[in-house]
N, C-alpha and C positions, 0 to 999 in steps of 0.2 A: 341974154337968158342965163340963169345960174347954171354952173357946170354940173350940178348933181341932178338935173332934170334931163331925162333922155327923151328926145322928140323923134318921131318917125313920120315919114311922108306917106307911108302905106302900111296896111296890115301885114303884107308880105315882108316888108323891111323889118317890122317888129318881130315877126316869127323867125326870120333869119338871125336877128340879134339874140333872141332867147335861145335858139338852137346853138348858136356859137357859145353862149354862156354855159349851157348844159354840157357841150362837148369839152370845153375847157375844164369844167368841174370834174368830169369823168377822168380826163387825162391827169389832172392834179391829184385826184384820189388814188389813181393807179400808182403814182409815183410816191405816195406817202409811205413811210416805214410802217410795217405791220404793228409794231408796238404802240405807235400813235393811234392807229385805227382802233386797236383794242381798247384804248382809253376813251374813245368816243362812242360809248354804248349807253343804252338806256340806264338811267339812274345816275350818270356822271354829269359833271359840270364843265363849262367851257367859258372862255372869253373870246371876244372878237374885236380887234381894234377897228376903228372907223377913221375916215378922213374928216370927220365932223368935230373932232376935238374931244371925243369921249369914247369909252369902251362899252360894248354890249356884253352882258353876262347872261348865262342861261343854264338850263338843265335839259338834258336829252330825255325825252319822255316817249311813251307809247300812246298812240291815239286810241281813243275808246271805240273807234269805228272800224269794223272789219275791212271796209273798202279802202280806208287809209292805210291800214297795216298791209293789205295785199299790194297796193300800189307802191308803197315804200320798200317792200321786200324785193321788188323788181328794180329798185334804184338804190343800190348799196352806197352810192356816193352822196346820198341825201340823209339828213337827220330831221326828225320831227322834234321841235324844241318849243320851250316856253322861254322867251328872251326878255331881258330887263335892261334898262339904262336910265340915265338921268332924264332922257326924253320920254321914257315910258316906264315909270316906276312900278306900276301895277303889273306889267308884263303883258306879252301877247304871244299867241300861238302862231307857228308857221314852220316852214321847212327851210333848211339852210344847207349849203354845200359843206360836207364834212371838211374839205380842204381849207375852208375859211375859219375853222374852229381850232382854238388852242386849249387843250385840256388843262383844267386847274383843279386844285384840291377842294374838297368840301369846305375846309376851313377858309380858304381864300374866297370862295363863293359866299359863305356866311358873313365874312368881313365886309365884302362889297355890299351885301344886302343891308347890313347894319349901318353902312355909310350912305344908304339910299343910292347905291350904284355909282357914287362919286369917288372912284378909284382910278387913278391915271395909269396909262400904259407904262410909263416910266416906273411907277411904284410896283406894278406887277412884274416887270422884267427884273427889277432889283430884288424883289422877293424870291423870284425863281432862281436867279443867279447866286444870291447870297444865302438862300435857304432860310430866310427869316421874314417875318411880316414887314412889308413895305420897305425892305432893305435896311431896317433898323438893326443895330448890333446889340 
């Protein structure tokens, strides 16, 4: 069976797994520097590396539904996002642990969008370290 598929022998086992993920997300969020948390707010952009060979890019948004906003206000470690990648060019809505998200500039998000989300993790790191697009001088 492929490694990226999680199988459970019971509903209880699945609930335990999801609870463990949530607890880990809460712990990782608590350990995040406040200045990073401040960048992961509505209207800002992020990227998230995957072990699938591509990055996910997105924007942190606010749900149009009151019940979503109420639920998320009780879960500060979560963000409501519209996420994009080479696997989902049109984007999809969902929630994500803030601790999985790396803030990026609007310019980097736009560049990734212009490239249909085909921007490697190495290019992003080079751009962040060197302070120029895709590590170019």
